[in-house]
C-alpha positions, 0 to 999 in steps of 0.5 A: 045018527040023529039026536033024540029028544024025550017027548012029554006029549008021547012019553017016548024018545023021538028023533029031533029033526030040528037039530043037526050033528056035524064035525067042523071042517073049516072055520073063517078068520072071524070065528072065535069059539070053533076049531077044525075037528069040533063036533057040533050040534046046530039048528038045521034051519040055519044050515046052508048047503054047499054044493061040492061034489055031492059031499053033503057039506053045510055052512052054519054061522057060529051064532047058530051052533047049539053045543060044541063037543070036544076035550079041553073046551074050558081051557080053550074058552078061558084063553079067549077071554085073556 
């Protein structure tokens, strides 16, 4: 599924080819806000393909994540600041 965005120019919903949608598979030791299993929106231009048996994996810097979709995010983020 590709995310859609409303275009004020055409007045219609169009595919947004600048944003990717994915699930976090693994995170590095310095990753502060993401966990495995998080659904994320990211900038496609920032995604670097990882050639691993044609699985379609990408690596994206945490700073390039646009949104995280998961339950209990507020609780998780509040615990980071403590």
